[in-house]
C-alpha positions as CSV (number, residue, x, y, z in Angstrom):
1,X,-29.4,-24.1,-69.5
2,X,-27.7,-20.7,-69.5
3,X,-30.4,-19.4,-67.1
4,X,-29.7,-22.4,-64.8
5,X,-26.0,-21.7,-64.8
6,X,-26.6,-18.0,-64.0
7,X,-28.8,-19.1,-61.0
8,X,-26.1,-21.5,-59.9
9,X,-23.2,-19.0,-60.1
10,X,-25.4,-16.3,-58.4
11,X,-26.1,-18.7,-55.6
12,X,-22.4,-19.6,-55.3
13,X,-21.7,-15.9,-54.9
14,X,-24.5,-15.3,-52.4
15,X,-23.6,-18.4,-50.4
16,X,-20.0,-17.4,-50.0
17,X,-20.9,-13.8,-49.2
18,X,-23.3,-14.9,-46.5
19,X,-20.8,-17.5,-45.1
20,X,-18.1,-14.8,-45.0
21,X,-20.4,-12.2,-43.3
22,X,-21.7,-14.7,-40.8
23,X,-18.2,-15.7,-39.8
24,X,-17.1,-12.1,-39.5
25,X,-20.2,-11.3,-37.4
26,X,-19.7,-14.4,-35.2
27,X,-16.0,-13.7,-34.6
28,X,-16.8,-10.1,-33.7
29,X,-19.6,-11.1,-31.4
30,X,-22.1,-9.0,-33.4
31,X,-25.8,-9.1,-32.3
32,X,-26.7,-9.4,-36.0
33,X,-26.0,-13.1,-35.6
34,X,-29.2,-13.4,-33.5
35,X,-31.5,-11.9,-36.2
36,X,-33.9,-14.4,-37.8
37,X,-32.9,-13.7,-41.4
38,X,-29.3,-14.5,-40.7
39,X,-30.3,-18.0,-39.7
40,X,-32.8,-18.5,-42.6
41,X,-31.2,-16.9,-45.6
42,X,-28.1,-19.1,-45.9
43,X,-30.2,-22.3,-45.8
44,X,-32.5,-20.9,-48.5
45,X,-29.6,-19.9,-50.7
46,X,-27.7,-23.2,-50.2
47,X,-30.8,-25.2,-51.0
48,X,-31.2,-23.4,-54.2
49,X,-27.5,-23.8,-54.9
50,X,-27.7,-27.5,-54.4
51,X,-30.9,-27.9,-56.5
52,X,-29.3,-25.9,-59.4
53,X,-26.1,-28.0,-59.1
54,X,-28.1,-31.2,-59.3
55,X,-30.1,-29.9,-62.3
56,X,-27.0,-28.8,-64.1
57,X,-25.3,-32.1,-63.6
58,X,-28.3,-34.0,-64.8
59,X,-28.8,-31.8,-67.9
60,X,-25.1,-32.1,-68.8
61,X,-25.1,-35.9,-68.1
62,X,-22.4,-35.7,-65.3
63,X,-22.3,-38.0,-62.4
64,X,-19.7,-38.6,-59.7
65,X,-19.1,-42.0,-61.4
66,X,-18.2,-40.5,-64.8
67,X,-16.7,-37.2,-63.7
68,X,-13.9,-37.5,-61.0
69,X,-13.9,-33.7,-60.7
70,X,-17.6,-33.8,-59.6
71,X,-16.8,-36.5,-57.1
72,X,-14.0,-34.3,-55.7
73,X,-16.4,-31.4,-55.4
74,X,-18.9,-33.5,-53.5
75,X,-16.3,-34.7,-51.1
76,X,-15.0,-31.2,-50.6
77,X,-18.6,-30.0,-50.1
78,X,-19.0,-32.4,-47.2
79,X,-15.7,-31.1,-45.7
80,X,-16.9,-27.5,-46.2
81,X,-20.1,-28.3,-44.4
82,X,-18.3,-30.0,-41.5
83,X,-15.9,-27.1,-41.1
84,X,-18.8,-24.7,-41.2
85,X,-20.6,-26.6,-38.5
86,X,-17.4,-26.4,-36.4
87,X,-17.1,-22.7,-37.0
88,X,-20.7,-21.8,-36.3
89,X,-21.9,-24.4,-33.8
90,X,-19.4,-26.8,-32.3
91,X,-16.2,-24.8,-32.0
92,X,-15.6,-24.2,-28.3
93,X,-13.1,-21.4,-28.6
94,X,-12.7,-18.3,-30.7
95,X,-9.5,-19.8,-32.2
96,X,-11.2,-23.0,-33.2
97,X,-14.0,-21.2,-34.8
98,X,-11.6,-18.8,-36.6
99,X,-9.4,-21.6,-37.9
100,X,-12.5,-23.6,-39.0
101,X,-13.9,-20.6,-40.8
102,X,-10.6,-19.9,-42.6
103,X,-10.2,-23.6,-43.6
104,X,-13.8,-23.7,-44.9
105,X,-13.1,-20.7,-47.1
106,X,-10.0,-22.4,-48.5
107,X,-12.2,-25.5,-49.2
108,X,-14.8,-23.3,-50.9
109,X,-12.2,-21.8,-53.2
110,X,-11.0,-25.3,-54.0
111,X,-14.6,-26.3,-55.0
112,X,-14.8,-23.2,-57.2
113,X,-11.4,-24.0,-58.8
114,X,-12.4,-27.6,-59.5
115,X,-15.7,-26.4,-61.0
116,X,-13.9,-24.1,-63.4
117,X,-11.0,-26.5,-64.4
118,X,-12.9,-29.8,-64.1
119,X,-9.6,-31.1,-62.6
120,X,-9.7,-32.3,-59.0
121,X,-5.9,-32.2,-58.7
122,X,-5.7,-28.6,-60.0
123,X,-2.5,-29.3,-62.0
124,X,-1.8,-28.4,-65.5
């Protein structure tokens, strides 16, 4: 299980790094955004991230029904995906893309905080 957790945390780090870089490149109008690997790598990393998350939850016996923090993470993940789509595909203006990119990062850090604390409200 430790190896699975290491894979998961590594994928979290890689996923955020790729999201941040792609946003930076997009907002700067970099030609790097047109390279094939930039379009493929995030999907590969995110698929492994999701698979490792499901495997960890299954091994630990967590489900959204018995772990409210996990349900909160799933809802936040859906919001993160939506904001990412707005930032990278559907945002019509630079400002819309930038705000969506920043908001997605905030949601990402919320997901990480909930994962660490197991508390969806993040209160003590």
